[in-house]
Backbone bond lengths (Angstrom), bond angles and torsions (degrees), N, CA, C in turn:
res aa  C-N    CA-C-N  psi(-1)  N-CA   C-N-CA  omega(-1)  CA-C   N-CA-C  phi
1 X - - - 1.435 - - 1.531 107.25 -
2 X 1.283 116.97 92.25 1.457 121.30 -178.42 1.519 109.45 -101.46
3 X 1.309 115.45 147.46 1.455 119.36 177.16 1.522 108.59 -78.60
4 X 1.311 116.31 161.79 1.452 122.01 -176.93 1.525 110.38 -99.12
5 X 1.323 115.92 142.09 1.467 120.82 175.91 1.526 108.33 -114.83
6 X 1.315 114.85 147.12 1.459 119.66 175.33 1.518 109.00 -86.67
7 X 1.331 116.39 179.10 1.472 121.41 179.16 1.529 110.96 -58.63
8 X 1.322 116.40 -34.21 1.470 120.23 -177.15 1.525 112.51 -83.25
9 X 1.315 117.97 -2.79 1.452 121.51 179.18 1.519 113.30 93.01
10 X 1.321 118.50 3.15 1.463 121.49 177.69 1.530 109.00 -75.73
11 X 1.313 115.02 136.08 1.471 119.34 179.39 1.521 109.99 -81.75
12 X 1.360 116.72 149.14 1.462 121.91 -179.46 1.522 110.38 -114.70
13 X 1.319 115.75 143.83 1.462 123.07 178.48 1.531 109.45 -64.83
14 X 1.334 117.12 134.77 1.468 121.49 179.40 1.524 112.65 -65.71
15 X 1.324 118.40 -25.26 1.453 121.49 -176.83 1.528 112.66 -90.82
16 X 1.314 117.23 -57.35 1.465 119.59 -172.91 1.530 114.04 -101.80
17 X 1.332 117.49 -16.33 1.455 120.89 179.46 1.519 114.55 85.71
18 X 1.331 118.21 0.80 1.465 121.16 177.64 1.525 109.98 -69.76
19 X 1.316 114.87 156.49 1.472 120.51 178.57 1.522 109.75 -69.73
20 X 1.329 115.66 140.21 1.465 121.51 175.13 1.520 106.09 -93.97
21 X 1.319 115.31 107.47 1.463 121.68 -171.51 1.525 113.28 -78.01
22 X 1.312 117.38 -34.12 1.465 119.99 -172.61 1.522 109.12 -143.88
23 X 1.331 115.88 172.49 1.454 121.17 177.69 1.507 112.06 109.36
24 X 1.297 114.90 -178.73 1.464 118.84 -177.17 1.537 110.67 -66.53
25 X 1.292 115.94 164.39 1.467 122.23 -174.62 1.527 111.81 -65.60
26 X 1.323 117.35 -30.62 1.462 120.66 -177.05 1.534 113.31 -92.68
27 X 1.324 117.77 8.45 1.468 121.71 -179.38 1.531 109.28 -63.00
28 X 1.331 117.34 132.23 1.464 121.44 -174.23 1.521 114.07 -109.98
29 X 1.316 117.26 -14.30 1.461 120.81 -176.42 1.526 109.97 -129.32
30 X 1.325 115.84 149.06 1.464 119.91 -178.52 1.523 112.12 -79.03
31 X 1.341 117.27 -24.73 1.470 119.99 -179.15 1.538 109.76 -156.66
32 X 1.325 115.73 170.00 1.471 121.28 179.34 1.521 111.57 -62.80
33 X 1.324 116.91 -37.94 1.468 121.09 -179.83 1.530 110.86 -59.24
34 X 1.329 116.98 -45.32 1.474 120.88 178.37 1.527 111.19 -64.89
35 X 1.325 116.44 -40.45 1.471 120.15 178.96 1.522 110.18 -62.17
36 X 1.329 116.95 -46.24 1.468 120.83 179.59 1.526 111.73 -64.41
37 X 1.327 116.87 -44.15 1.461 121.27 -179.69 1.532 110.51 -61.68
38 X 1.335 117.15 -42.09 1.468 122.44 179.63 1.527 110.71 -61.50
39 X 1.333 116.80 -48.34 1.464 119.99 -178.16 1.523 111.78 -71.06
40 X 1.331 117.62 -31.60 1.463 120.33 175.25 1.526 110.00 -62.20
41 X 1.344 116.81 -46.30 1.468 120.72 178.54 1.528 110.93 -63.15
42 X 1.325 115.77 -40.03 1.460 121.32 -178.14 1.529 111.55 -62.37
43 X 1.346 117.11 -37.90 1.460 121.35 -175.98 1.520 113.98 -101.24
44 X 1.317 118.71 6.62 1.459 122.71 -176.57 1.530 112.37 -58.80
45 X 1.322 118.60 -44.79 1.466 121.37 -178.55 1.520 111.66 -61.77
46 X 1.330 116.20 -42.42 1.459 120.36 178.78 1.522 110.43 -61.51
47 X 1.336 116.31 -47.12 1.466 120.76 -179.50 1.519 111.59 -61.93
48 X 1.337 116.72 -43.53 1.472 120.55 -179.90 1.522 111.37 -63.99
49 X 1.323 117.04 -41.07 1.467 120.78 177.58 1.517 110.36 -63.77
50 X 1.317 116.48 -44.73 1.457 121.31 179.80 1.535 110.57 -60.68
51 X 1.311 117.75 -44.40 1.465 121.39 179.20 1.520 111.70 -64.86
52 X 1.348 117.44 -41.62 1.470 121.27 -179.86 1.534 110.83 -62.64
53 X 1.316 116.69 -44.46 1.467 120.81 -179.73 1.530 110.10 -67.18
54 X 1.325 117.29 -42.94 1.474 120.47 179.16 1.525 111.36 -61.09
55 X 1.330 116.74 -43.53 1.475 119.97 179.14 1.521 111.32 -64.03
56 X 1.336 117.38 -41.46 1.459 121.05 179.81 1.533 110.62 -64.02
57 X 1.333 117.01 -41.98 1.470 120.47 178.21 1.524 111.08 -65.48
58 X 1.326 117.08 -40.97 1.463 120.34 178.46 1.526 110.85 -63.50
59 X 1.338 116.60 -41.35 1.465 120.80 179.03 1.529 110.00 -64.24
60 X 1.333 117.02 -45.90 1.465 120.42 178.47 1.530 110.96 -58.97
61 X 1.320 116.69 -44.29 1.461 120.25 -178.84 1.526 110.27 -64.56
62 X 1.316 116.18 -40.77 1.468 121.00 178.62 1.527 111.14 -60.82
63 X 1.330 117.08 -44.14 1.470 121.81 179.14 1.525 110.16 -64.01
64 X 1.333 117.34 -47.83 1.464 120.91 -179.85 1.526 111.17 -63.65
65 X 1.317 116.34 -37.68 1.469 121.81 178.16 1.532 110.37 -60.56
66 X 1.331 116.64 -46.13 1.472 120.86 178.44 1.522 111.24 -61.89
67 X 1.332 116.56 -40.52 1.471 120.06 179.43 1.526 110.61 -63.86
68 X 1.327 117.00 -41.79 1.465 120.37 178.32 1.526 111.15 -63.88
69 X 1.336 117.16 -38.55 1.465 120.86 178.26 1.530 111.17 -62.78
70 X 1.346 116.06 -31.05 1.466 120.88 178.66 1.525 111.73 -90.68
71 X 1.337 117.42 8.20 1.472 124.60 179.58 1.529 112.97 60.88
72 X 1.335 116.81 32.04 1.464 121.60 175.84 1.526 107.70 -86.59
73 X 1.334 117.18 126.64 1.465 120.42 179.16 1.518 111.96 -113.94
74 X 1.339 117.14 -9.25 1.456 121.38 179.01 1.523 108.57 -147.71
75 X 1.339 115.60 137.36 1.465 119.90 -178.79 1.524 108.65 -154.45
76 X 1.319 116.73 147.94 1.457 122.15 178.89 1.523 111.46 -69.64
77 X 1.331 116.58 146.53 1.463 121.05 -178.79 1.526 111.76 -63.21
78 X 1.340 117.51 -36.23 1.467 120.28 179.06 1.519 110.83 -64.52
79 X 1.315 116.35 -43.81 1.461 120.75 179.07 1.536 110.04 -65.66
80 X 1.312 115.82 -39.57 1.462 121.50 178.85 1.532 110.85 -64.24
81 X 1.329 116.29 -41.33 1.472 120.62 177.70 1.528 110.03 -64.16
82 X 1.317 116.95 -35.21 1.453 121.17 177.04 1.519 112.59 -63.89
83 X 1.327 116.74 -25.01 1.464 121.43 177.62 1.531 111.93 -84.79
84 X 1.347 116.34 -5.99 1.462 120.34 178.85 1.514 114.26 103.97
85 X 1.325 118.17 7.16 1.463 122.57 -179.21 1.524 109.55 -79.70
86 X 1.321 117.09 133.80 1.462 122.59 176.50 1.528 108.00 -115.72
87 X 1.343 118.29 106.94 1.470 121.02 -174.44 1.533 114.81 -67.08
88 X 1.314 117.63 -9.35 1.461 118.56 179.65 1.531 112.45 -82.13
89 X 1.330 117.34 -5.50 1.470 121.04 177.86 1.518 109.99 -112.47
90 X 1.327 116.26 121.45 1.459 122.70 176.92 1.517 107.56 -150.26
91 X 1.318 117.12 162.76 1.462 119.31 179.75 1.519 112.33 -94.29
92 X 1.333 117.52 -18.83 1.469 120.27 178.58 1.517 109.77 -160.96
93 X 1.313 115.77 154.70 1.462 121.01 170.24 1.525 107.37 -151.21
94 X 1.322 114.70 144.05 1.465 119.20 178.53 1.515 109.37 -152.03
95 X 1.304 114.38 149.07 1.461 121.13 179.70 1.506 108.46 -78.48
96 X 1.308 115.58 127.09 1.458 121.41 179.10 1.522 107.74 -130.89
97 X 1.323 116.04 97.49 1.460 120.09 -174.92 1.519 109.14 66.23
98 X 1.343 116.60 -134.29 1.465 119.11 -179.64 1.536 112.93 -81.62
99 X 1.328 117.60 -5.29 1.463 122.05 -175.35 1.525 111.36 -110.47
100 X 1.316 114.83 165.03 1.460 120.78 173.17 1.517 107.63 -113.45
101 X 1.333 115.29 125.25 1.460 120.91 178.35 1.525 108.45 -91.22
102 X 1.328 115.95 129.30 1.459 122.16 177.58 1.519 108.45 -109.94
103 X 1.339 115.92 150.78 1.460 120.01 176.13 1.509 109.82 -135.50
104 X 1.314 113.01 144.57 1.455 121.28 170.13 1.519 104.63 -125.33
105 X 1.319 115.45 95.84 1.457 123.45 -172.62 1.526 110.26 57.05
106 X 1.326 119.34 -110.57 1.469 121.41 -174.56 1.528 113.27 -99.84
107 X 1.325 118.49 14.42 1.467 121.77 179.71 1.525 108.20 -117.96
108 X 1.329 115.55 128.98 1.466 118.70 178.95 1.519 109.20 -113.40
109 X 1.336 114.62 154.81 1.458 120.87 179.86 1.526 108.66 -159.91
110 X 1.322 114.95 164.63 1.457 122.21 174.76 1.514 107.14 -116.35
111 X 1.319 116.82 155.42 1.449 120.51 -175.20 1.518 109.73 -133.55
112 X 1.323 116.21 133.26 1.462 121.57 171.79 1.529 106.74 -108.51
113 X 1.328 116.59 -169.47 1.461 119.87 179.73 1.523 112.57 -63.35
114 X 1.340 116.08 -30.37 1.464 119.57 -173.48 1.523 115.14 -122.73
115 X 1.333 117.45 -11.90 1.466 119.55 -172.86 1.525 112.31 -137.42
116 X 1.310 113.84 158.00 1.458 122.85 166.46 1.517 104.66 -111.49
117 X 1.323 117.37 129.81 1.461 119.92 -175.45 1.527 110.97 -139.70
118 X 1.314 115.51 172.27 1.473 123.92 -177.82 1.528 111.46 54.36
119 X 1.292 115.62 44.52 1.451 122.36 179.76 1.520 109.53 -72.40
120 X 1.325 117.55 122.66 1.464 120.24 178.69 1.524 111.22 -157.16
121 X 1.318 114.99 155.57 1.455 121.56 177.76 1.533 108.96 -83.97
122 X 1.317 115.78 138.10 1.456 121.41 177.81 1.519 107.73 -97.11
123 X 1.306 116.06 123.25 1.456 120.60 178.34 1.518 107.45 -107.31
124 X 1.315 114.90 115.90 1.465 119.56 179.13 1.514 108.24 -87.25
125 X 1.303 114.83 128.11 1.463 117.74 177.85 1.518 108.73 -88.20
126 X 1.306 114.64 144.24 1.459 119.79 178.77 1.519 109.10 -81.54
127 X 1.320 116.87 140.53 1.460 118.76 177.79 1.545 110.20 -64.48
128 X 1.291 114.44 134.83 1.456 119.28 179.39 1.527 109.30 -88.04
129 X 1.323 115.09 163.66 1.455 119.44 177.93 1.529 108.43 -60.37
130 X 1.290 116.48 131.76 1.465 120.10 -179.39 1.507 112.35 99.96
131 X 1.374 118.10 -19.76 1.478 120.79 176.75 1.528 108.10 -74.70
132 X 1.291 115.91 145.51 1.468 119.33 178.93 1.494 109.83 -103.49
């Protein structure tokens, strides 16, 4: 990422293209506002992806939480999708015997082609003094 020079040797701001009148030789921006705007644009895709994934995980957790409150332990994927659940977002998955265990934060479940089943909250116990 090199800064641009004009014919006269004046450096140009990477964001707005204005001449950089003063400062060190490697200065790339004319002001803090341009520097911030440039880096915001540069990282926008990452931030948007992060927000989209976080919202999807929060929605999934909210749906699973409501199902647990209603004592539902098995539900069809179509019905679950109708509630706003997206099965492609989870916080963990691991193979457990012939099944794959999925987790959305503190709720675990198993998934078949048509159903989500064995829905339950995972309670992590804290190690006690003396436990290794």
